[in-house]
C-alpha positions in Angstrom: 48.2 146.9 202.2 48.4 150.4 203.4 44.6 150.4 204.4 45.3 147.2 205.9 48.0 148.4 208.1 46.2 151.6 209.1 43.1 149.3 210.2 45.8 147.0 212.2 47.3 150.2 213.9 43.7 151.4 214.8 42.9 147.9 216.4 46.3 147.8 218.5 45.7 151.6 219.6 42.2 150.4 220.7 43.4 147.4 222.5 46.1 148.9 224.2 43.8 151.6 225.7 40.8 149.1 226.5 41.8 145.6 226.7 38.3 144.6 226.3 37.8 146.0 223.0 40.5 143.4 221.4 38.1 141.1 219.8 38.2 138.1 217.1 38.5 140.6 214.2 41.7 142.3 215.5 43.3 138.9 216.4 42.4 137.9 212.6 44.0 141.0 211.6 47.1 140.6 213.6 47.5 137.1 212.4 47.2 138.3 209.0 49.8 141.0 209.2 52.4 138.7 211.0 52.0 136.2 208.2 52.3 139.0 205.5 55.3 140.2 207.5 56.7 136.8 207.8 56.4 136.0 204.0 57.9 139.4 203.0 60.8 138.5 205.5 61.4 134.9 204.0 61.0 136.3 200.3 63.6 139.1 201.0 65.9 136.6 202.9 65.7 133.8 200.2 66.5 136.7 197.4 69.6 137.9 199.6 70.8 134.1 200.2 70.4 133.5 196.2 72.1 136.5 195.5 74.9 135.8 198.0 75.2 132.2 196.6 75.6 133.6 193.1 78.1 136.2 194.2 80.2 133.7 195.8 79.9 131.3 192.9 80.8 134.2 190.5 83.8 135.4 192.5 85.4 131.9 193.2 85.0 131.3 189.4 86.7 134.5 188.3 89.5 133.7 191.1 90.0 130.2 189.8 90.1 131.4 186.3 92.8 134.0 187.0 94.9 131.5 189.0 94.8 128.9 186.1 95.7 131.6 183.6 98.7 132.8 185.8 99.9 129.2 186.6 99.7 128.6 182.7 101.8 131.7 182.1 104.2 130.6 184.8 104.5 127.1 183.4 105.0 128.6 179.7 107.7 130.9 181.0 109.4 128.2 183.2 109.4 126.0 179.9 110.7 128.5 177.8 113.6 129.5 180.4 114.4 126.0 180.5 114.9 125.7 176.6 117.0 128.7 176.3 119.2 127.7 179.5 119.6 124.2 178.1 120.5 125.3 174.6 123.1 128.0 175.8 124.6 125.5 178.2 124.8 122.6 175.5 126.5 125.3 173.1 129.0 126.0 175.8 129.5 122.2 176.4 130.0 121.6 172.9 132.7 124.3 172.6 134.4 123.0 175.7 134.2 119.5 174.4 136.4 120.4 171.7 139.3 120.9 174.3 139.3 117.1 175.2 142.4 116.7 173.1 144.3 119.3 175.3 146.2 118.6 178.5 144.2 119.9 181.6 146.8 122.2 182.5 146.7 124.2 179.4 142.8 124.6 179.6 142.2 125.0 183.1 142.0 128.6 182.7 139.3 128.6 179.8 137.5 126.0 182.0 137.4 128.3 185.0 136.4 131.1 182.8 133.3 129.1 181.3 132.2 127.9 184.8 132.2 131.5 185.8 130.0 132.6 183.0 127.7 129.9 182.9 124.6 130.6 185.3 124.1 127.6 187.8 126.9 125.7 186.8 129.3 124.4 189.6 131.8 122.4 187.5 132.6 121.3 184.1 134.6 117.9 183.8 136.1 116.8 180.5 136.1 113.3 179.7 138.6 111.5 177.3 138.4 107.9 176.7 135.9 107.2 179.4 137.9 108.9 182.0 137.2 112.2 183.7 140.7 113.8 183.3 139.9 117.4 184.1 137.6 119.5 186.2 137.3 123.3 186.3 136.8 122.8 190.3 139.5 120.6 191.0 141.8 120.3 188.1 143.5 117.0 187.0 141.7 113.7 187.6 141.5 110.2 186.8 137.9 108.9 187.2 136.1 106.5 185.3 132.7 108.0 184.1 130.8 104.8 185.2 131.9 105.1 188.7 129.4 106.1 191.4 130.1 109.8 191.2 127.7 110.0 188.1 124.4 108.6 187.6 124.2 109.1 183.9 123.8 107.0 180.6 127.1 107.7 178.8 126.0 105.6 175.9 123.5 108.5 175.0 124.6 111.5 173.2 123.1 113.5 176.1 122.0 112.7 179.4 120.4 114.4 182.4 120.5 113.1 185.8 119.9 114.2 189.3 122.3 113.1 192.2 122.5 113.6 195.8 125.7 115.6 196.4 129.3 115.4 194.9 132.3 114.8 196.8 133.1 118.4 197.1 129.7 119.2 198.2 127.9 116.1 199.8 124.8 117.4 201.0 123.2 119.3 198.4 121.4 117.8 195.3 122.9 118.5 191.9 121.7 118.0 188.4 124.3 116.3 186.2 124.3 116.7 182.4 126.5 114.6 179.9 127.1 115.6 176.2 129.3 113.3 174.2 131.3 115.0 171.5 130.2 114.5 168.0 131.9 111.6 166.3 133.3 110.4 169.7 132.2 107.2 171.7 134.0 108.0 175.1 134.9 111.7 175.0 132.6 114.5 176.0 131.8 117.0 179.0 129.8 116.5 182.3 128.2 119.7 183.8 127.1 119.9 187.3 
């Protein structure tokens, strides 16, 4: 190809110095040179295009794999945190449930302390005979548990529900957790 390029260069320099010297052979050489350059450029362009597509595909695959791994780790940590939190909360609720035999006035301090040290808990409500009789937020009460205040299944040992607001904070969603006292039918604790 070097000799071909040299002959094309010679033909072009001759043609530029004497336009009448440009003949059919030099046209053929020029056409051949252009075809070789076009093929070389299209081959290089095709190689670059394939390389670019493979590079993008590998990069996107690596990014997707890393994102999936990170999302799985977040899901596992969230599930572990939730399980640990619910275990700690139900342990506290079990201990508080033992106070349902006491008067609200005598246990108010302990209820307030437990709310203060229970992350995310707004209120503990003690239930005796199906009636909320004591709240850490508002003290003495007399509200039936099956009222519209609680969307829980009180027939179960434990029930978790979601409700839009409470009378004290009506515009914020609240998670409600009911835990029945062991051996009781209508006694237990509600955590919000």
